[in-house]
C-alpha positions as CSV (number, residue, x, y, z in Angstrom):
1,M,-114.8,180.3,-29.9
2,V,-116.4,177.1,-28.5
3,E,-118.6,177.3,-25.4
4,I,-120.1,174.3,-23.6
5,I,-123.6,175.2,-22.6
6,E,-126.5,173.5,-20.8
7,G,-128.7,171.5,-23.1
8,G,-129.3,168.4,-25.2
9,V,-130.6,167.6,-28.7
10,T,-133.2,170.4,-28.7
11,M,-130.6,173.1,-28.2
12,P,-130.0,173.7,-31.9
13,Q,-132.7,175.6,-33.8
14,G,-135.5,173.5,-35.3
15,F,-135.1,170.3,-33.2
16,L,-137.8,168.9,-31.0
17,A,-137.8,165.7,-28.9
18,A,-139.9,163.5,-26.6
19,G,-139.6,160.4,-24.5
20,V,-142.6,158.3,-23.3
21,H,-143.5,155.0,-21.6
22,S,-144.9,152.6,-24.2
23,G,-145.1,149.6,-22.0
24,V,-142.2,147.6,-23.4
25,K,-140.6,148.3,-20.1
26,Y,-142.6,147.7,-16.9
27,R,-142.5,151.3,-15.6
28,S,-139.8,153.5,-17.0
29,M,-139.8,155.5,-20.3
30,D,-138.8,153.3,-23.2
31,L,-139.4,155.2,-26.5
32,G,-138.2,158.5,-27.8
33,I,-138.3,160.6,-31.0
34,V,-136.0,163.4,-32.2
35,Y,-137.5,165.6,-34.9
36,S,-136.2,168.3,-37.2
37,E,-138.7,170.9,-38.5
38,V,-136.8,170.7,-41.9
39,P,-135.0,167.8,-43.4
40,A,-131.5,167.4,-42.0
41,D,-128.4,166.1,-43.7
42,A,-127.6,162.8,-42.0
43,F,-124.2,161.4,-41.2
44,V,-124.2,158.0,-39.6
45,G,-121.8,155.5,-38.1
46,Y,-122.8,151.9,-37.6
47,T,-121.4,148.9,-35.7
48,S,-118.8,146.8,-37.5
49,N,-120.1,143.7,-35.8
50,K,-121.0,141.1,-38.5
51,V,-124.1,140.3,-36.4
52,K,-126.2,143.4,-36.9
53,S,-129.6,144.3,-35.5
54,A,-132.6,144.7,-37.8
55,P,-132.6,148.5,-37.4
56,V,-128.9,148.7,-38.4
57,Q,-129.4,146.5,-41.4
58,I,-132.3,148.6,-42.7
59,M,-130.6,151.9,-42.0
60,M,-127.5,150.8,-43.8
61,K,-129.4,149.5,-46.8
62,E,-131.4,152.7,-47.2
63,N,-128.5,155.0,-46.5
64,S,-130.8,158.0,-46.6
65,P,-128.8,161.3,-47.1
66,K,-131.4,163.2,-45.2
67,L,-133.4,162.5,-42.1
68,S,-136.2,164.5,-40.4
69,A,-136.7,162.2,-37.4
70,V,-135.1,159.4,-35.5
71,V,-137.3,156.9,-33.4
72,I,-135.6,154.8,-30.7
73,N,-136.9,152.2,-28.4
74,S,-135.2,150.7,-25.4
75,G,-135.9,147.3,-23.7
76,N,-135.6,145.3,-26.8
77,A,-132.6,145.3,-29.3
78,N,-134.6,143.8,-32.2
79,A,-131.5,141.7,-33.0
80,L,-131.4,138.0,-34.0
81,T,-135.1,138.3,-34.8
82,G,-135.0,137.3,-38.5
83,R,-137.5,138.5,-41.1
84,R,-140.1,139.5,-38.4
85,G,-137.5,141.8,-36.8
86,M,-136.9,143.5,-40.2
87,E,-140.6,144.0,-40.6
88,D,-140.9,145.4,-37.1
89,A,-138.1,147.9,-37.7
90,M,-139.8,149.0,-40.9
91,T,-143.1,149.3,-39.1
92,M,-141.5,151.6,-36.6
93,K,-140.2,153.8,-39.4
94,E,-143.6,153.8,-41.2
95,T,-145.6,154.5,-38.0
96,A,-143.4,157.5,-37.1
97,A,-143.5,158.7,-40.7
98,A,-147.3,158.6,-40.7
99,E,-147.5,160.4,-37.4
100,L,-145.1,163.1,-38.5
101,S,-146.3,163.4,-42.1
102,L,-142.9,162.2,-43.5
103,D,-141.6,159.8,-46.0
104,P,-140.4,156.6,-44.2
105,K,-137.0,157.1,-45.7
106,E,-136.8,160.4,-43.7
107,V,-137.0,158.4,-40.5
108,G,-134.1,156.8,-38.8
109,V,-134.6,153.9,-36.4
110,M,-132.6,152.4,-33.5
111,S,-133.3,149.8,-30.8
112,T,-131.5,148.8,-27.6
113,G,-132.1,146.1,-25.0
114,L,-132.3,142.4,-24.8
115,I,-131.2,140.4,-27.9
116,G,-133.2,137.6,-29.5
117,R,-136.7,138.7,-28.4
118,F,-139.5,139.8,-30.7
119,M,-140.9,143.3,-30.3
120,D,-144.4,143.9,-28.9
121,M,-145.5,146.1,-31.8
122,H,-148.8,147.0,-30.3
123,K,-147.0,148.8,-27.5
124,V,-144.3,150.2,-29.7
125,K,-146.8,151.8,-32.2
126,Y,-148.7,153.2,-29.3
127,G,-145.5,154.7,-27.9
128,I,-144.6,156.2,-31.3
129,S,-148.0,157.9,-31.6
130,K,-147.7,159.2,-28.0
131,A,-144.2,160.5,-28.5
132,A,-145.0,162.2,-31.8
133,G,-147.8,164.1,-30.1
134,S,-145.5,165.1,-27.2
135,L,-142.7,166.7,-29.2
136,S,-141.3,169.9,-27.7
137,R,-138.1,171.9,-27.0
138,G,-136.2,172.6,-23.8
139,R,-134.7,170.8,-20.9
140,D,-137.7,168.6,-20.1
141,A,-137.9,167.3,-23.7
142,D,-134.1,166.6,-23.6
143,A,-134.4,164.8,-20.3
144,S,-137.4,162.7,-21.3
145,F,-135.7,161.6,-24.5
146,A,-132.4,160.8,-22.7
147,E,-134.3,158.6,-20.2
148,A,-136.3,156.8,-22.8
149,I,-133.2,155.3,-24.5
150,M,-131.5,154.1,-21.3
151,T,-131.1,150.4,-20.4
152,T,-128.5,149.7,-17.7
153,D,-127.4,153.3,-17.7
154,T,-127.4,155.0,-14.3
155,I,-127.1,158.6,-15.6
156,K,-128.4,160.5,-18.6
157,K,-125.6,161.4,-21.1
158,E,-126.2,164.7,-22.8
159,C,-124.1,167.7,-23.8
160,A,-124.5,170.9,-25.8
161,A,-122.1,173.5,-27.2
162,S,-122.1,176.7,-29.3
163,A,-119.5,177.9,-31.7
164,R,-118.9,181.1,-33.6
165,L,-117.8,180.3,-37.2
166,K,-115.4,182.2,-39.3
167,D,-118.2,184.0,-41.1
168,G,-119.7,185.1,-37.8
169,T,-122.5,182.6,-37.7
170,L,-123.4,181.2,-34.3
171,V,-124.1,177.5,-34.5
172,H,-125.3,175.0,-31.8
173,I,-124.6,171.3,-31.3
174,G,-126.6,169.1,-29.0
175,A,-126.0,165.4,-28.1
176,I,-127.7,162.6,-26.2
177,S,-126.3,159.1,-25.9
178,K,-126.8,155.9,-24.0
179,G,-124.3,153.2,-23.2
180,S,-123.2,151.3,-20.1
181,G,-122.4,147.7,-21.2
182,M,-121.5,145.8,-24.3
183,I,-119.4,148.9,-25.1
184,A,-116.4,148.8,-27.5
185,P,-117.7,150.7,-30.5
186,H,-116.0,150.5,-33.9
187,M,-118.4,152.5,-36.0
188,K,-117.9,153.2,-39.6
189,V,-119.5,155.7,-41.9
190,L,-121.4,153.8,-44.6
191,H,-120.2,150.7,-43.2
192,G,-124.9,147.2,-24.2
193,T,-124.8,149.2,-26.9
194,T,-124.1,152.8,-27.5
195,L,-126.7,154.8,-29.4
196,S,-126.1,158.5,-30.0
197,V,-128.0,161.3,-31.7
198,I,-126.2,164.6,-32.3
199,T,-128.1,167.6,-33.7
200,T,-126.7,170.8,-35.1
201,D,-128.2,173.8,-36.9
202,A,-125.0,174.2,-38.8
203,K,-124.9,173.7,-42.6
204,L,-122.9,170.7,-43.7
205,S,-122.3,169.1,-47.1
206,P,-121.8,165.4,-48.0
207,A,-118.1,166.1,-48.1
208,F,-118.2,166.3,-44.3
209,R,-118.4,162.4,-44.1
210,E,-114.6,162.1,-44.0
211,T,-114.3,164.5,-41.1
212,W,-117.2,162.8,-39.4
213,Q,-115.3,159.5,-39.5
214,E,-112.2,161.1,-38.1
215,I,-114.2,162.6,-35.2
216,L,-115.9,159.3,-34.5
217,D,-112.4,157.6,-34.5
218,D,-111.1,160.1,-31.9
219,S,-114.1,160.0,-29.6
220,M,-116.8,157.3,-29.6
221,N,-114.5,154.7,-31.1
222,M,-112.0,155.3,-28.3
223,V,-114.4,154.1,-25.6
224,S,-114.5,150.6,-24.2
225,V,-116.3,149.3,-21.1
226,D,-115.9,145.5,-21.7
227,S,-114.4,145.2,-25.2
228,D,-117.6,143.7,-26.6
229,Q,-118.9,145.5,-29.7
230,S,-122.7,145.6,-29.8
231,T,-125.0,144.4,-32.6
232,N,-126.8,147.8,-32.5
233,D,-124.2,150.6,-32.2
234,T,-125.4,153.6,-34.1
235,C,-124.4,157.3,-34.0
236,I,-126.4,159.8,-36.1
237,L,-125.5,163.4,-36.7
238,M,-128.4,165.5,-38.1
239,A,-127.5,169.0,-39.6
240,N,-130.5,171.1,-40.5
241,A,-128.7,174.4,-41.5
242,L,-131.2,176.6,-39.7
243,S,-128.4,178.8,-38.3
244,G,-127.8,180.2,-41.8
245,G,-124.4,181.2,-42.8
246,Q,-121.8,179.3,-44.9
247,C,-121.1,175.6,-45.0
248,A,-119.2,174.6,-41.8
249,D,-117.5,171.5,-43.3
250,R,-114.0,173.0,-42.9
251,D,-114.5,175.5,-40.1
252,P,-112.1,174.7,-37.3
253,E,-114.4,176.1,-34.6
254,F,-117.2,173.8,-35.7
255,R,-114.9,170.8,-35.7
256,A,-113.6,171.7,-32.3
257,A,-117.1,172.0,-30.9
258,L,-118.3,168.7,-32.3
259,T,-115.2,166.9,-31.2
260,D,-115.5,168.4,-27.7
261,V,-119.2,167.4,-27.4
262,M,-118.6,163.9,-28.6
263,T,-115.5,163.5,-26.4
264,R,-117.6,164.5,-23.3
265,I,-120.3,162.0,-24.3
266,A,-117.6,159.3,-24.7
267,R,-116.2,160.0,-21.3
268,A,-119.6,159.9,-19.7
269,I,-120.3,156.4,-21.3
270,A,-117.0,155.1,-19.8
271,L,-117.7,156.6,-16.4
272,D,-121.1,155.0,-16.4
273,G,-119.8,151.6,-17.4
274,E,-121.8,148.7,-15.8
275,G,-120.7,148.5,-12.2
276,A,-117.9,151.0,-12.7
277,T,-116.5,153.1,-9.8
278,K,-113.7,154.7,-11.7
279,L,-113.0,156.3,-15.1
280,I,-109.8,155.3,-16.8
281,E,-108.2,157.6,-19.3
282,V,-105.3,156.3,-21.3
283,Q,-103.0,158.7,-23.2
284,V,-100.5,157.3,-25.6
285,L,-97.8,159.7,-26.7
286,G,-94.9,159.5,-29.1
287,A,-96.2,156.7,-31.3
288,E,-94.9,156.0,-34.7
289,T,-98.4,156.0,-36.3
290,K,-101.9,157.0,-35.3
291,D,-103.0,153.4,-35.7
292,D,-100.2,152.3,-33.3
293,A,-101.3,154.9,-30.8
294,R,-104.9,153.7,-30.9
295,K,-104.0,150.1,-30.7
296,A,-101.9,150.7,-27.6
297,V,-104.8,152.7,-26.0
298,H,-107.3,149.9,-26.7
299,S,-105.1,147.1,-25.5
300,I,-104.6,148.9,-22.1
301,I,-108.2,150.0,-21.5
302,N,-109.5,146.5,-22.6
303,S,-107.2,144.5,-20.3
304,P,-109.2,142.8,-17.5
305,L,-106.0,142.7,-15.4
306,V,-105.5,146.5,-15.8
307,K,-109.1,147.2,-15.1
308,S,-109.1,145.0,-12.0
309,A,-105.9,146.7,-10.7
310,I,-107.5,150.1,-11.1
311,F,-110.5,148.9,-9.2
312,G,-108.4,147.8,-6.3
313,S,-105.9,150.7,-6.5
314,D,-103.2,148.1,-6.9
315,P,-100.0,149.7,-8.3
316,N,-99.2,146.6,-10.4
317,Y,-97.8,148.5,-13.4
318,G,-96.5,145.3,-14.9
319,R,-100.1,144.7,-16.1
320,I,-100.1,148.0,-18.0
321,M,-96.8,147.1,-19.7
322,M,-98.1,143.6,-20.5
323,A,-101.1,145.1,-22.2
324,L,-98.9,147.5,-24.1
325,G,-96.6,144.7,-25.3
326,N,-99.7,142.8,-26.5
327,S,-101.0,145.7,-28.5
328,G,-98.9,145.1,-31.6
329,C,-97.7,148.7,-31.7
330,S,-94.0,149.5,-32.4
331,F,-91.8,150.7,-29.6
332,N,-88.4,150.2,-27.9
333,L,-88.8,149.2,-24.3
334,E,-85.7,151.1,-23.2
335,D,-87.3,154.3,-24.4
336,V,-90.8,153.9,-22.8
337,R,-92.0,156.2,-20.0
338,L,-95.0,155.4,-17.9
339,T,-96.9,157.9,-15.6
340,I,-100.0,157.5,-13.5
341,K,-102.2,160.5,-12.5
342,G,-105.0,160.7,-10.0
343,G,-106.4,163.8,-8.4
344,D,-103.6,166.3,-8.1
345,M,-101.0,163.6,-8.0
346,E,-98.8,162.7,-11.0
347,V,-96.4,159.8,-10.3
348,P,-93.6,158.7,-12.7
349,I,-93.5,154.9,-12.8
350,L,-91.1,153.9,-15.6
351,D,-88.4,155.9,-17.3
352,S,-86.3,154.4,-20.1
353,G,-88.1,151.1,-19.5
354,A,-87.0,150.8,-15.9
355,P,-88.8,151.5,-12.6
356,V,-88.3,155.0,-11.2
357,F,-88.9,153.7,-7.6
358,Q,-88.5,150.5,-5.6
359,E,-89.3,151.7,-2.1
360,E,-92.5,150.7,-0.3
361,R,-93.3,154.3,0.4
362,S,-93.2,155.1,-3.3
363,V,-95.6,152.2,-4.0
364,E,-98.0,153.8,-1.5
365,V,-97.8,157.1,-3.4
366,V,-98.9,155.3,-6.6
367,R,-101.7,153.6,-4.7
368,M,-102.9,157.0,-3.5
369,A,-102.9,158.3,-7.0
370,M,-105.0,155.3,-8.2
371,D,-107.4,155.8,-5.3
372,N,-109.4,158.5,-7.2
373,K,-112.6,158.6,-9.2
374,E,-110.6,159.3,-12.4
375,V,-107.2,157.7,-13.1
376,T,-105.1,158.6,-16.0
377,I,-102.4,156.3,-17.5
378,I,-99.8,158.1,-19.7
379,V,-97.5,156.1,-21.9
380,D,-94.8,157.8,-23.9
381,L,-93.4,155.5,-26.5
382,A,-90.8,158.1,-27.6
383,I,-90.6,156.6,-31.1
384,G,-92.7,159.2,-33.2
385,E,-95.1,162.1,-33.0
386,E,-98.6,160.5,-33.0
387,T,-100.9,160.4,-30.0
388,A,-104.3,158.9,-29.0
389,V,-106.6,159.1,-26.0
390,G,-109.2,156.6,-24.9
391,W,-111.5,156.0,-22.0
392,G,-112.6,152.9,-20.1
393,C,-113.6,152.0,-16.6
394,D,-112.6,149.6,-13.8
395,L,-113.8,146.0,-13.6
396,T,-115.9,145.4,-10.5
397,Y,-117.9,142.7,-8.7
398,D,-121.0,144.6,-9.8
399,Y,-120.2,144.2,-13.5
400,V,-120.3,140.5,-13.1
401,R,-123.5,140.6,-11.0
402,I,-125.3,143.0,-13.5
403,N,-124.5,140.8,-16.5
404,A,-125.1,137.5,-14.7
405,E,-128.7,138.7,-13.9
406,Y,-129.4,140.9,-17.0
407,A,-132.0,138.7,-18.7
408,T,-133.6,137.5,-15.5
């Protein structure tokens, strides 16, 4: 049985965290550490953008199978910083390792913030020392770490769950993420930015990597705020096995709990998109292949015209169908059904490729459904059995303002 509980990355046994102000940002917290009391098996997804930040390059090159800590700074992405950036990322790892009595290869590193600026390593090293000396468990530790990795985020994104495995072992999962802009992850295992740390006291083996990729593909990789994939996207799962019990690789309850946690984090990222006022959920049903279903979802949630229509509660469903048609997925127009949900309203729009309504009164019903904090678009392609769900947000005036002023 899966239960969503209050907590973050320190909910599982043996994990501690801290967030501090190092001075990289003028006032707010800007550096955090998550630490496991025993080495944890590490499963990592990285950005597929060919322009990768220094931390991503180093992490991918080392590909450490176990991590005991992850250090993250915000305010500076350490991307497009050349050899100096690589040295700075290594210095972050080495400084954290020295403070925590670890091998540098046991330390993961992430950065987020402005691209193309060098790190102030005097401040960063001070922050790492300060955070290492402040590690603790509990809600205050979770909250400080969550705040320390935020950039344009307006809310902390954290979640926790427990699950009872088949052998009776109770395991816990905790997650903290950041992401608001430059969000369209396509993270691959061994391959605005969203950074995520997921912790668990479950026991996992290297064989879990395939399942990890599948869960990433159904959760974090189905989020898009602005269709721009970051240079820094990284998602780390740390499993320290302190719950005891058997390996949870194939346990359906563990997979369900991890999927639930990561889906909730993904939704929170979409809802907190830069300038966003509405969450858009797109459900594609009846696709011929899983890839087709995902392509259709991404095409719809990435469309500026669809996002603008949702912002204005404009029932211009032609934009949705335009985006579907551009997705490259297989379907027969005469079989497609389209429905829009908002609040307690569920309004059929198209059936068999033709409008269900024409009257002005019916248009107003659609507008009312769209005038909600969460709007769901359901497309049934009626050509197969595959499905996909993804999340995005509306496109607002504030998105343009935030990004026009970001570096100034």
